[in-house]
C-alpha positions as CSV (number, residue, x, y, z in Angstrom):
1,M,74.3,93.5,111.7
2,F,77.9,92.3,112.3
3,I,81.1,93.7,113.6
4,E,84.1,94.0,111.3
5,R,87.7,95.2,111.8
6,K,88.9,98.0,109.6
7,V,92.4,99.6,109.5
8,N,92.3,103.4,109.4
9,S,94.7,104.2,106.6
10,S,95.6,107.6,108.0
11,T,96.3,106.5,111.5
12,G,97.1,102.8,111.2
13,V,94.7,102.1,114.1
14,I,92.5,99.0,114.0
15,E,88.8,100.1,114.3
16,L,85.6,98.1,115.0
17,W,82.6,99.0,112.9
18,W,79.0,97.9,112.7
19,C,78.3,96.6,109.2
20,D,75.4,95.1,107.4
21,W,74.5,93.6,104.1
22,E,72.6,95.9,101.7
23,K,70.5,93.7,99.5
24,N,69.5,94.6,96.0
25,E,67.7,92.2,93.6
26,M,69.8,93.6,90.7
27,A,73.2,94.0,92.3
28,G,73.1,91.2,95.0
29,A,74.4,91.6,98.5
30,K,76.7,94.5,99.3
31,K,78.5,95.1,102.5
32,I,78.1,98.6,104.0
33,H,79.9,100.2,107.0
34,I,77.3,101.8,109.2
35,K,78.9,103.2,112.4
36,K,82.3,103.0,114.1
37,I,82.1,101.4,117.5
38,A,85.6,102.2,118.8
39,D,89.3,101.6,118.3
40,E,89.7,97.8,118.9
41,S,92.3,98.4,121.6
42,H,89.8,100.4,123.6
43,A,86.8,98.2,122.9
44,L,88.2,94.8,123.7
45,G,91.5,95.4,125.5
46,V,93.3,93.3,122.9
47,Q,97.1,93.5,122.9
48,L,97.8,94.6,119.3
49,D,101.6,94.7,119.4
50,S,101.9,91.6,117.3
51,I,98.7,92.1,115.2
52,T,99.3,93.3,111.6
53,E,97.3,93.6,108.4
54,E,98.7,91.4,105.7
55,S,97.7,89.9,102.4
56,A,97.5,86.3,103.5
57,I,95.6,83.0,103.1
58,C,94.7,81.1,106.3
59,W,93.1,77.7,106.7
60,S,92.7,74.8,109.2
61,Y,92.3,71.1,108.7
62,G,89.5,69.1,110.3
63,R,86.8,71.7,109.9
64,T,83.4,71.0,108.4
65,L,83.0,74.4,106.7
66,G,85.0,77.5,106.0
67,N,85.5,80.6,103.9
68,I,87.6,80.8,100.8
69,A,85.6,83.4,98.7
70,V,86.8,86.7,100.0
71,F,86.0,90.4,99.7
72,S,89.5,91.6,100.5
73,P,92.9,89.9,100.5
74,M,93.9,91.7,103.8
75,I,93.8,89.7,107.0
76,L,94.4,90.8,110.6
77,G,96.7,88.5,112.5
78,S,100.0,87.5,114.0
79,F,102.2,85.9,111.3
80,P,105.5,84.7,112.7
81,A,106.9,84.0,109.2
82,K,106.0,84.1,105.5
83,A,104.4,80.7,105.8
84,G,103.7,78.2,108.6
85,N,101.0,76.6,110.8
86,D,101.2,78.8,113.8
87,A,99.3,82.0,112.9
88,I,97.1,83.6,115.6
89,L,94.1,85.5,114.2
90,P,91.8,87.7,116.3
91,C,88.1,86.7,116.5
92,D,85.8,88.3,114.0
93,F,82.2,88.2,115.3
94,V,78.9,88.7,113.5
95,T,75.4,88.4,115.0
96,A,73.9,85.0,114.3
97,G,70.4,85.2,115.7
98,K,69.6,83.5,119.0
99,F,70.1,80.2,120.7
100,R,67.0,78.0,121.3
101,H,66.6,79.3,124.8
102,G,66.5,82.9,123.5
103,A,70.0,84.2,124.4
104,P,71.8,86.2,121.7
105,R,74.1,84.1,119.5
106,W,77.3,85.3,117.8
107,W,79.4,83.7,115.2
108,C,83.2,83.9,114.9
109,R,84.1,83.9,111.2
110,T,87.8,83.4,112.0
111,H,87.5,80.3,114.0
112,Q,84.1,79.0,112.7
113,T,82.3,78.6,116.0
114,H,79.4,80.2,117.9
115,W,79.8,82.5,120.9
116,G,77.2,83.1,123.6
117,T,77.0,80.0,125.8
118,K,77.2,80.2,129.6
119,A,80.8,79.2,129.4
120,D,81.5,82.0,126.9
121,E,79.8,84.5,129.1
122,A,81.8,83.3,132.2
123,A,85.1,83.6,130.3
124,Y,84.1,87.1,129.1
125,A,83.3,88.2,132.7
126,Q,86.7,86.9,133.9
127,S,88.9,88.2,131.1
128,G,86.9,91.2,129.9
129,E,87.5,90.1,126.3
130,M,85.0,88.7,123.9
131,R,86.8,85.6,122.6
132,C,85.5,82.4,121.1
133,A,86.4,79.0,122.4
134,F,89.0,78.5,119.7
135,Y,90.7,82.0,119.9
136,E,94.1,80.4,120.6
137,Q,93.9,78.0,117.7
138,E,97.0,78.1,115.4
139,L,96.2,78.3,111.7
140,N,98.0,77.3,108.6
141,Y,98.9,80.4,106.6
142,V,100.8,81.9,103.6
143,V,101.7,85.6,103.7
144,G,101.8,87.3,100.3
145,P,100.4,84.3,98.4
146,P,100.7,84.0,94.6
147,V,97.9,85.8,92.9
148,I,96.7,84.4,89.5
149,N,94.5,86.5,87.3
150,L,92.4,84.2,85.2
151,N,91.9,86.9,82.6
152,D,95.6,87.4,82.0
153,A,96.6,84.0,80.6
154,E,95.0,81.9,77.9
155,E,95.7,78.6,79.7
156,V,95.6,78.1,83.5
157,G,95.5,74.7,85.1
158,I,95.2,74.2,88.9
159,W,95.3,70.8,90.6
160,C,95.2,69.3,94.0
161,S,98.7,67.9,94.4
162,M,98.7,64.8,96.5
163,P,101.5,62.3,97.5
164,A,102.4,59.7,94.9
165,A,100.7,56.3,94.9
166,I,103.7,54.1,94.2
167,S,107.5,54.8,94.2
168,T,110.8,53.1,94.5
169,S,111.5,55.7,97.2
170,A,109.6,56.1,100.5
171,I,106.4,58.1,100.2
172,P,105.7,60.2,103.3
173,H,102.2,61.3,104.2
174,R,101.7,65.0,103.7
175,P,98.9,67.6,103.4
176,P,97.8,68.4,99.8
177,R,99.3,71.3,98.0
178,I,98.2,73.3,95.0
179,H,99.9,72.7,91.6
180,V,99.7,75.4,89.0
181,H,100.4,75.6,85.3
182,V,100.2,79.0,83.5
183,R,100.6,79.4,79.8
184,P,100.3,83.0,78.6
185,K,99.6,81.7,75.0
186,A,97.6,78.6,74.2
187,G,99.9,75.7,73.6
188,G,102.9,77.9,74.4
189,P,105.6,77.4,77.0
190,K,104.6,77.4,80.7
191,T,105.7,80.3,82.8
192,V,104.5,78.6,86.0
193,D,104.8,74.9,86.7
194,R,105.1,74.3,90.4
195,D,103.4,73.5,93.7
196,Y,102.2,76.2,96.1
197,Q,100.8,75.9,99.6
198,A,97.8,78.0,98.6
199,V,96.9,80.5,95.8
200,S,94.5,83.4,95.3
201,L,92.5,83.6,92.1
202,R,91.3,86.9,90.7
203,Y,88.6,87.2,88.2
204,S,86.2,89.8,86.8
205,G,83.5,90.8,89.2
206,D,81.1,91.0,86.2
207,D,81.2,87.2,85.9
208,G,78.4,86.9,88.4
209,L,79.8,83.8,90.1
210,F,78.3,84.6,93.4
211,A,75.3,86.6,94.8
212,A,77.8,89.0,96.6
213,D,79.2,91.0,93.6
214,E,82.0,92.4,95.7
215,I,83.7,89.0,95.7
216,T,86.4,89.1,93.0
217,R,88.7,86.4,94.2
218,V,88.7,82.9,95.6
219,N,91.5,81.5,97.7
220,I,92.2,77.9,96.8
221,T,93.4,76.2,100.0
222,P,94.6,72.6,100.3
223,P,91.6,71.3,102.2
224,A,89.1,72.9,99.8
225,A,90.9,71.6,96.7
226,F,91.3,68.1,98.3
227,E,87.6,67.8,99.1
228,F,86.6,69.1,95.6
229,V,88.8,66.6,93.7
230,T,87.8,63.8,96.0
231,A,84.1,64.6,95.4
232,L,84.7,64.7,91.6
233,E,86.5,61.3,91.7
234,R,83.7,59.7,93.7
235,G,80.9,61.2,91.7
236,V,79.3,63.1,94.6
237,A,76.9,65.9,93.4
238,M,78.4,69.4,93.8
239,D,77.1,72.9,93.4
240,C,77.4,76.2,95.2
241,V,74.6,77.6,97.3
242,N,74.6,81.3,98.5
243,C,73.5,82.0,102.0
244,S,69.9,83.1,102.2
245,H,70.9,85.6,104.9
246,C,74.2,87.2,103.7
247,G,74.5,86.0,100.1
248,Y,77.9,84.5,100.8
249,P,78.9,81.3,99.0
250,H,79.0,78.2,101.1
251,L,81.9,75.8,101.5
252,D,81.5,72.2,102.9
253,L,84.6,70.5,104.3
254,G,85.3,67.3,106.2
255,E,82.4,65.0,106.8
256,F,80.0,67.5,105.1
257,A,82.1,67.2,101.9
258,R,81.7,63.4,101.9
259,K,77.9,63.1,101.9
260,A,75.5,65.3,99.9
261,H,72.8,67.2,101.9
262,R,70.2,69.9,101.5
263,K,70.5,72.0,104.7
264,H,73.6,74.2,104.7
265,F,75.3,76.1,107.5
266,C,77.0,79.4,106.5
267,G,80.6,79.9,107.5
268,N,80.3,83.7,107.0
269,C,77.3,84.6,109.2
270,G,76.7,81.4,111.3
271,R,73.1,80.9,110.1
272,D,71.6,77.6,109.1
273,S,68.6,78.7,107.1
274,T,69.9,77.9,103.6
275,W,68.5,74.9,101.8
276,S,69.5,73.6,98.3
277,K,66.9,72.2,95.9
278,E,68.8,68.9,95.7
279,E,71.2,67.0,98.0
280,I,74.7,68.4,97.2
281,I,78.1,69.3,98.5
282,S,78.5,73.1,98.3
283,T,81.8,74.7,97.3
284,P,82.7,78.0,95.6
285,L,85.2,76.0,93.6
286,Q,82.4,74.5,91.6
287,P,81.3,77.7,89.8
288,L,85.0,78.5,89.2
289,H,85.5,75.0,87.7
290,M,82.4,75.3,85.4
291,R,82.7,79.0,84.4
292,Y,86.2,79.0,83.2
293,A,86.4,75.6,81.5
294,K,86.4,75.9,77.8
295,T,85.9,72.2,77.7
296,L,84.9,69.6,80.4
297,K,85.9,66.6,78.3
298,Y,88.5,64.1,79.4
299,V,90.5,61.7,77.3
300,V,92.4,58.6,78.2
301,P,95.8,58.9,76.4
302,N,96.6,56.2,73.9
303,R,100.0,55.6,75.4
304,H,101.3,52.4,77.0
305,L,104.3,52.0,79.4
306,N,105.8,48.8,80.7
307,L,107.9,49.6,83.8
308,D,109.3,46.1,83.8
309,N,111.4,47.3,80.9
310,Y,113.2,49.8,83.2
311,E,115.0,47.4,85.5
312,G,117.4,49.3,87.8
313,H,115.7,52.6,87.2
314,S,113.8,54.6,89.9
315,Y,110.2,55.6,89.3
316,T,107.2,57.4,90.9
317,I,103.6,56.9,89.9
318,W,100.5,59.1,90.4
319,A,96.9,58.9,89.1
320,S,96.3,62.1,87.1
321,T,93.4,64.0,88.7
322,P,90.8,66.4,87.3
323,A,91.9,70.0,87.5
324,V,90.1,72.3,89.9
325,V,90.5,75.0,87.2
326,W,91.2,74.3,83.6
327,T,91.0,77.1,81.0
328,A,92.6,75.4,78.1
329,A,90.5,74.5,75.0
330,R,91.9,70.9,74.8
331,P,90.5,68.0,76.9
332,Q,92.3,67.0,80.0
333,E,94.2,63.7,80.0
334,L,92.9,61.2,82.6
335,G,95.3,58.4,83.2
336,I,98.5,57.5,85.1
337,H,101.4,59.9,85.3
338,V,104.9,58.4,85.6
339,H,108.4,59.7,86.2
340,V,111.3,57.3,85.5
341,H,114.8,58.3,86.4
342,D,118.1,56.8,85.3
343,G,120.3,58.1,88.1
344,P,119.7,61.9,88.2
345,T,118.3,62.0,84.6
346,R,114.5,61.8,84.1
347,V,113.9,59.6,81.1
348,V,110.1,59.4,81.3
349,D,107.7,62.2,82.3
350,E,104.3,61.4,80.7
351,T,100.7,60.4,81.3
352,F,99.7,57.0,80.1
353,G,96.5,55.2,79.5
354,E,98.0,51.9,80.5
355,V,101.0,51.1,82.8
356,V,102.3,47.7,83.6
357,L,104.2,46.9,86.8
358,D,105.4,43.5,87.8
359,G,103.4,42.0,84.9
360,E,100.1,43.5,86.0
361,L,98.1,46.5,84.7
362,L,97.8,49.2,87.3
363,N,94.3,50.3,88.2
364,R,93.8,54.1,88.2
365,S,91.1,54.0,90.9
366,D,93.4,52.0,93.2
367,L,96.1,54.6,92.7
368,I,93.7,57.4,93.6
369,D,92.7,55.7,96.8
370,M,96.4,55.4,97.8
371,M,97.0,59.1,97.1
372,I,94.0,60.1,99.2
373,E,95.0,57.9,102.0
374,R,98.5,59.5,102.2
375,S,97.0,63.0,102.1
376,V,97.0,64.2,105.7
377,V,94.0,66.6,106.2
């Protein structure tokens, strides 16, 4: 069993409940609320003045695993603004078996770490609050993130937006962002064409993407999108394994997203009892990528650009990257994307198969490496 926070809609009070996963071979894993423990303020003595329930996406860089497939868009936390990197979220503990020496072990799903060591017990005795070692960690967040329903538009494209590879202007290092195209009609005008800090994707629960059927959305965060596209570019085997204990899809990040492996550690329940048949990187973005792609074909565009012919113009160059989600029926173009400006006027905005700069053909793989290097994660 595990403990989950729940907001009482009639009183607005945050409650702690014992929950468990009810498994059914036909329906998969389903979360059930078993028994209320107490109001959170009474149970843990947490100061709740700044804690609210919001529709939000939160993430952290530098982790090796995380959660982006969610049952509910609502998150409990302290959000100082509509977006930032200083959100404080309360711990969310679930039982995670025992340590090797037999002591009970808990897992904080919020901060992705175990609780129950002697240091944890000592801190609990002193403060009277059950808090993991990272309870003060500030997280990146977006409150009220854009929600894209994959069943509402005929063409949706979602990419990991990285810094440019080459430019006549300075290129600052920055974290990745999420770039979105939405065309309500195939081949029609785009109603969305912009970068976001993170997005939430809704889809039909009947699609059977994950063992836990209650999951009807996946939050695409910058680190998850970055690791997914990097693995695609480098040809690392990817799939998505569901936890053998709770049925939750597993997400590898950081060093675990660079090297394929068989044993997988669940970011939802803190268990490490799940093994994949082959060595893979696991990410919930893979079933999304495969399920909604009408085609997985790529074409190198038959277009050539010689930037040496644009003396005095400013330019910016990217390697075009594979989409995380691509629902159009036409193949994706895999090449080099270039913007050329004559003063404030953009005179070139196209993807090319060949680009010449200073008399030399640019190499797309080199450009990818430059973009990855400038992406601060």
